[in-house]
C-alpha positions as CSV (number, residue, x, y, z in Angstrom):
1,M,40.2,54.7,-71.3
2,T,42.4,55.1,-74.4
3,K,39.5,54.0,-76.6
4,L,37.2,56.4,-74.9
5,Y,39.6,59.3,-75.4
6,A,40.1,58.3,-79.1
7,L,36.3,58.3,-79.6
8,F,35.7,61.7,-77.9
9,P,35.2,63.6,-81.3
10,F,32.6,60.9,-82.0
11,V,30.8,61.8,-78.7
12,I,30.9,65.4,-79.6
13,R,29.3,64.8,-83.0
14,Q,26.6,62.7,-81.5
15,L,25.9,65.3,-78.9
16,T,25.5,68.1,-81.4
17,R,23.3,66.2,-83.8
18,R,20.3,67.9,-82.3
19,P,21.5,71.4,-81.5
20,A,18.0,72.7,-80.4
21,R,17.6,69.8,-78.0
22,L,21.1,70.2,-76.7
23,A,20.6,74.0,-76.2
24,L,17.3,73.6,-74.4
25,T,18.6,70.9,-72.1
26,A,21.8,72.8,-71.3
27,L,19.7,75.9,-70.7
28,G,17.5,74.0,-68.2
29,V,20.7,72.6,-66.5
30,A,22.1,76.2,-66.4
31,V,19.1,77.6,-64.6
32,A,19.2,74.8,-62.0
33,S,23.0,75.3,-61.6
34,F,22.5,79.0,-61.1
35,L,19.9,78.3,-58.3
36,L,22.2,75.6,-56.8
37,V,25.2,78.0,-56.7
38,A,23.1,80.8,-55.2
39,V,21.7,78.5,-52.5
40,E,25.1,77.2,-51.6
41,A,26.5,80.8,-51.5
42,M,23.7,81.8,-49.0
43,D,24.2,78.7,-46.9
44,R,28.0,79.4,-46.7
45,G,27.4,83.0,-45.7
46,V,25.0,81.9,-42.9
47,R,27.5,79.3,-41.7
48,D,30.4,81.8,-41.7
49,A,28.4,84.3,-39.7
50,T,26.7,82.0,-37.2
51,E,28.8,78.9,-36.6
52,A,31.0,79.1,-33.4
53,D,34.6,78.5,-33.5
54,A,36.9,77.2,-30.7
55,R,39.0,80.4,-31.1
56,D,36.2,82.8,-30.7
57,T,36.9,85.3,-27.9
58,K,34.2,87.9,-28.3
59,L,31.0,88.5,-26.4
60,I,28.2,90.9,-27.3
61,V,26.5,92.7,-24.3
62,Y,23.0,93.8,-25.3
63,R,20.1,95.2,-23.4
64,A,18.0,92.4,-22.0
65,N,14.8,91.6,-23.8
66,R,15.6,94.1,-26.6
67,F,16.4,93.2,-30.2
68,C,16.5,96.1,-32.6
69,P,19.4,98.6,-32.1
70,F,16.8,101.3,-31.8
71,T,15.6,99.8,-28.5
72,S,18.7,98.6,-26.9
73,Q,20.0,101.4,-24.6
74,L,22.9,100.9,-22.1
75,P,24.8,103.4,-20.1
76,Q,28.3,103.9,-21.5
77,H,29.8,103.8,-18.0
78,Y,29.0,100.0,-17.9
79,A,32.3,99.6,-19.7
80,A,34.4,100.2,-16.6
81,R,32.4,97.6,-14.6
82,I,32.6,95.1,-17.3
83,E,36.3,95.4,-17.6
84,A,36.6,94.9,-13.9
85,I,35.1,91.4,-14.2
86,P,37.7,88.6,-14.1
87,G,38.4,87.1,-17.5
88,V,37.6,90.3,-19.4
89,A,40.4,91.8,-21.6
90,S,38.5,94.8,-22.9
91,A,35.1,96.2,-23.4
92,I,34.3,98.6,-26.2
93,P,31.1,100.6,-26.1
94,I,29.4,100.8,-29.5
95,K,26.4,102.9,-30.7
96,I,24.6,101.3,-33.7
97,V,22.3,103.1,-36.0
98,V,20.7,101.4,-39.0
99,N,18.3,102.7,-41.7
100,N,16.2,99.6,-41.5
101,C,15.9,97.1,-38.6
102,R,14.0,94.5,-40.6
103,A,15.6,91.9,-42.9
104,S,16.7,93.6,-46.0
105,L,19.3,93.3,-48.8
106,D,20.4,97.0,-48.6
107,V,21.0,98.1,-45.0
108,I,23.4,100.9,-44.0
109,T,24.8,100.1,-40.5
110,Y,26.7,102.8,-38.6
111,R,28.9,101.8,-35.6
112,G,30.0,104.5,-33.3
113,V,33.1,103.6,-31.4
114,P,35.6,105.5,-29.2
115,D,38.5,106.8,-31.1
116,E,41.2,105.1,-29.0
117,A,39.3,101.7,-29.1
118,F,39.0,101.9,-32.8
119,A,42.8,102.7,-33.4
120,T,44.1,100.2,-30.9
121,R,41.6,97.3,-30.9
122,L,39.6,97.3,-34.2
123,M,41.9,98.9,-36.8
124,P,44.7,96.2,-36.2
125,T,42.3,93.5,-37.2
126,M,41.4,95.2,-40.5
127,R,43.4,96.2,-43.7
128,L,43.3,99.8,-45.0
129,R,42.4,99.7,-48.7
130,A,42.3,103.4,-49.3
131,G,42.3,106.7,-47.2
132,S,44.0,107.1,-43.8
133,L,43.4,106.7,-40.1
134,D,44.7,110.2,-39.5
135,E,41.9,111.6,-41.8
136,W,39.3,109.6,-39.9
137,T,40.6,110.9,-36.5
138,R,40.8,114.5,-37.7
139,R,37.3,114.8,-39.0
140,G,34.4,114.5,-36.6
141,D,32.1,113.2,-39.3
142,G,34.7,110.8,-40.7
143,A,33.7,107.2,-41.5
144,M,35.8,104.1,-42.1
145,V,33.7,102.2,-44.5
146,G,33.8,98.4,-45.0
147,A,34.9,97.3,-48.5
148,T,31.7,95.4,-49.3
149,L,29.5,98.4,-48.3
150,A,31.7,100.8,-50.3
151,E,31.4,98.6,-53.4
152,R,27.7,98.2,-53.0
153,R,27.1,101.9,-52.8
154,D,30.0,102.8,-55.1
155,L,31.7,104.9,-52.5
156,S,35.2,106.3,-52.7
157,V,37.5,108.2,-50.2
158,G,36.3,111.9,-50.1
159,D,32.7,111.1,-50.9
160,R,29.8,112.0,-48.7
161,F,26.7,109.9,-48.1
162,T,23.6,110.1,-45.9
163,A,21.5,107.3,-44.4
164,A,19.2,107.0,-41.4
165,G,19.6,110.8,-41.0
166,V,23.4,110.6,-40.5
167,A,25.6,112.4,-43.0
168,V,29.3,111.2,-43.1
169,F,32.5,111.8,-44.9
170,V,34.3,108.7,-46.3
171,A,37.8,109.0,-44.7
172,G,38.9,105.4,-45.5
173,I,37.9,102.1,-46.9
174,V,38.8,98.9,-45.0
175,E,38.9,95.2,-45.7
176,S,38.4,92.5,-43.1
177,D,38.0,88.8,-42.7
178,A,34.9,89.4,-40.6
179,P,31.6,89.8,-42.5
180,Q,30.4,92.3,-39.8
181,D,33.3,94.6,-40.5
182,R,32.9,94.5,-44.3
183,N,29.4,95.9,-44.3
184,V,29.4,98.7,-41.8
185,A,30.7,102.3,-41.5
186,Y,32.7,103.0,-38.4
187,V,32.3,106.6,-37.0
188,H,33.2,108.5,-33.9
189,L,31.1,107.5,-30.9
190,P,30.2,111.1,-29.7
191,F,29.3,112.2,-33.2
192,L,26.9,109.3,-33.7
193,Q,25.4,109.7,-30.2
194,E,24.6,113.4,-30.8
195,T,23.6,113.0,-34.4
196,A,21.3,110.0,-34.3
197,N,17.6,110.8,-34.0
198,R,16.8,107.6,-32.3
199,G,18.3,105.5,-29.5
200,G,19.4,108.3,-27.1
201,T,22.3,110.7,-27.1
202,G,25.4,111.3,-25.1
203,G,26.3,108.5,-22.6
204,I,24.0,105.9,-24.1
205,V,25.3,103.1,-26.3
206,T,23.6,100.1,-28.0
207,Q,26.0,97.3,-27.0
208,F,29.4,96.4,-25.7
209,T,31.9,94.2,-27.6
210,V,33.8,92.3,-25.0
211,E,37.1,90.5,-25.5
212,V,37.9,87.7,-23.0
213,D,41.3,86.3,-22.1
214,D,40.4,82.6,-22.6
215,P,37.9,81.3,-25.2
216,K,37.0,78.5,-22.8
217,Q,35.6,81.0,-20.3
218,L,33.1,82.6,-22.7
219,D,30.0,81.2,-21.0
220,A,31.3,81.9,-17.5
221,V,32.3,85.5,-18.4
222,A,28.8,86.1,-20.1
223,A,27.0,84.9,-17.0
224,A,29.2,87.0,-14.7
225,I,28.4,90.2,-16.8
226,D,24.7,89.5,-16.7
227,E,24.8,88.9,-13.0
228,E,26.7,92.2,-12.5
229,F,23.8,94.2,-14.0
230,A,20.9,92.0,-13.1
231,R,19.5,94.5,-10.6
232,D,20.4,97.6,-12.5
233,A,17.9,99.8,-14.4
234,A,19.3,98.5,-17.6
235,P,19.9,94.7,-17.3
236,T,21.9,93.0,-19.9
237,S,21.9,89.9,-22.0
238,T,25.4,88.6,-23.1
239,K,26.1,86.1,-25.8
240,A,29.1,84.9,-27.8
241,E,29.3,87.0,-30.9
242,K,28.3,84.3,-33.3
243,A,25.5,83.1,-31.1
244,F,24.3,86.8,-31.0
245,V,24.4,87.0,-34.8
246,A,22.5,83.7,-35.0
247,R,19.7,84.9,-32.8
248,A,19.4,88.3,-34.5
249,A,19.5,86.7,-37.9
250,A,17.0,83.9,-37.1
251,D,14.7,84.7,-40.0
252,I,17.6,84.7,-42.4
253,V,18.8,81.3,-41.0
254,Q,15.3,79.9,-41.6
255,V,15.4,81.3,-45.2
256,A,18.8,79.6,-45.8
257,R,17.3,76.3,-44.4
258,F,14.3,76.5,-46.8
259,A,16.7,77.4,-49.6
260,R,18.5,74.0,-49.1
261,W,15.3,72.4,-50.4
262,L,15.4,74.6,-53.4
263,G,19.0,73.3,-53.9
264,L,17.8,69.8,-53.7
265,A,15.1,70.5,-56.2
266,A,17.7,72.0,-58.5
267,L,19.7,68.7,-58.3
268,I,16.6,66.7,-59.1
269,A,15.8,68.9,-62.0
270,V,19.3,68.4,-63.5
271,F,18.9,64.7,-63.1
272,A,15.5,64.7,-64.9
273,L,16.6,66.9,-67.7
274,V,19.7,64.9,-68.5
275,T,17.9,61.6,-68.3
276,N,15.2,62.8,-70.6
277,A,17.6,64.2,-73.1
278,I,19.7,61.1,-73.2
279,A,16.7,58.8,-73.5
280,L,15.3,60.8,-76.4
281,A,18.7,60.8,-78.2
282,L,19.1,57.1,-77.8
283,Q,15.7,56.4,-79.2
284,D,16.8,58.3,-82.4
285,R,20.1,56.3,-82.5
286,S,19.1,52.8,-81.8
287,R,20.3,51.7,-85.3
288,E,23.8,53.5,-84.8
289,I,24.2,51.7,-81.4
290,A,23.4,48.3,-83.0
291,I,25.9,49.0,-85.7
292,L,28.6,49.9,-83.1
293,Q,27.9,46.7,-81.3
294,T,28.2,44.7,-84.6
295,L,31.6,46.4,-85.2
296,G,32.7,45.0,-81.8
297,F,31.9,47.8,-79.4
298,R,31.4,46.1,-76.0
299,P,28.4,47.1,-73.9
300,S,30.8,48.8,-71.3
301,L,32.2,51.0,-74.1
302,V,28.8,52.0,-75.4
303,T,27.7,52.8,-71.9
304,A,30.8,54.9,-71.3
305,L,30.2,56.8,-74.5
306,V,26.7,57.7,-73.6
307,V,27.6,58.5,-69.9
308,T,30.2,60.9,-71.3
309,E,27.5,62.6,-73.3
310,G,25.4,63.1,-70.2
311,A,28.4,64.4,-68.3
312,L,29.1,66.9,-71.0
313,I,25.6,68.2,-71.0
314,G,25.9,68.6,-67.3
315,L,29.2,70.3,-67.7
316,L,28.0,72.7,-70.4
317,G,25.0,73.8,-68.4
318,G,26.8,73.8,-65.2
319,C,29.5,76.1,-66.5
320,V,27.0,78.6,-67.9
321,G,24.8,78.6,-64.8
322,G,27.6,78.3,-62.2
323,L,29.7,81.1,-63.7
324,L,26.7,83.4,-64.2
325,A,25.7,82.9,-60.5
326,W,29.3,83.6,-59.4
327,A,29.5,86.8,-61.4
328,A,26.1,88.0,-60.3
329,L,26.8,87.4,-56.6
330,R,30.3,88.6,-56.7
331,Y,29.6,91.9,-58.4
332,G,26.2,92.3,-56.9
333,R,27.7,92.1,-53.4
334,F,24.5,91.0,-51.8
335,T,24.2,91.1,-48.1
336,M,21.3,90.2,-46.0
337,A,21.0,92.3,-42.8
338,T,18.6,92.4,-39.8
339,E,18.7,94.0,-36.4
340,G,22.1,95.6,-37.2
341,V,23.9,92.3,-38.0
342,N,25.0,91.3,-41.5
343,V,25.1,87.9,-43.4
344,E,27.0,88.0,-46.6
345,I,26.0,85.8,-49.5
346,A,29.5,84.3,-50.0
347,A,30.3,84.1,-53.7
348,G,33.7,82.4,-53.8
349,F,34.8,80.8,-57.0
350,V,35.1,77.5,-55.2
351,V,31.3,77.6,-54.8
352,A,30.8,78.0,-58.6
353,L,33.3,75.1,-59.2
354,A,31.3,73.0,-56.7
355,G,28.1,73.7,-58.6
356,I,29.7,72.9,-61.9
357,G,31.1,69.6,-60.4
358,W,27.7,68.7,-59.1
359,A,26.0,69.4,-62.4
360,T,28.6,67.3,-64.3
361,G,28.4,64.4,-61.8
362,I,24.7,64.3,-61.8
363,G,24.6,64.5,-65.6
364,A,26.8,61.4,-65.8
365,V,24.8,59.5,-63.1
366,A,21.5,60.4,-64.8
367,S,22.6,58.9,-68.1
368,V,23.7,55.6,-66.6
369,V,20.3,53.9,-66.7
370,P,19.4,54.8,-70.3
371,A,22.9,54.0,-71.4
372,L,22.7,50.5,-69.9
373,K,19.3,49.8,-71.4
374,A,20.6,50.8,-74.9
375,A,24.0,48.9,-74.5
376,L,22.4,45.7,-73.3
377,R,19.6,45.7,-75.8
378,P,19.8,42.8,-78.3
379,I,21.2,43.9,-81.7
380,V,18.4,42.4,-83.7
381,S,15.8,44.2,-81.5
382,S,17.6,47.5,-82.0
383,L,17.7,47.1,-85.7
384,R,13.9,46.2,-85.9
385,S,12.9,49.1,-83.8
386,A,14.8,51.4,-86.0
């Protein structure tokens, strides 16, 4: 290890002997790393939004056999009957209006909620970044905007914006650990019911968000709710929140699954690029390798030097591609939305580091075979071929 460290400047000199080859190989690795990080970010976003947790206590009550918020219409008075069901802690009626019900990267989602429910149930789970709850309460057209939505649309407290025919005033900007809260605008329920052009007016909501007392009773409570309204004019379909998101975002989940194959292709591309670059470099340096062996360099040390070159190529390309992907995703704030639910493309720095680590590791592994071939080749044969 000490010898390898002492010979590190030698490795750098060998690596930079062909700057054009190094640049092209590193660029190819960077492109593959960019794709790999983007795919992993998408996959993490889908997992965060759809994978159930033992601590989940929320149910979503929707109109049976309805999917888009435009078509789900439930009487608001269902809330009292839902809260009377054993195991239910609270039921919040929510009116949802979106500017696009299909899968898209730029969807504005309004959620109309009763004032008291927002102040006592929802606001304590979020953090106020700017503005005030009092301003939201005072203004009938006030909106509490999620931080991701605010950054994506460059919104600040005091701004007005219009989407889906609904014009609101930004009374506050909130942060939350829940992806669904970061990408919506919370408004007053009566305001949205009377302003929305689609989905009904006063007394009609899109869904109910139900909090249960015991996470283990989610399925039992969901079945009891659907049984309660099975013979009403507006029957319900109740699912755990993340199961509801997974159903609504089924197309996005399929896209994420396909993207994993793209990630695998990116890894194979890194392997092929580094292997080819190292093999070409060793062909040019067969005489130098023979001289090193003559000077007493053991095959293991020669192999380690070449593998280090491969790892450095992977590291260089991985850093460029991984960091560019992280910056693009972080500042682009991309969110895939469909049917009123949101799936964030999670661009944490850990994802970028993972991509850099994969590129570096694959670069090292890809150089092992050509390194062994060069290190184990007879000295005389190397000198003759040179």
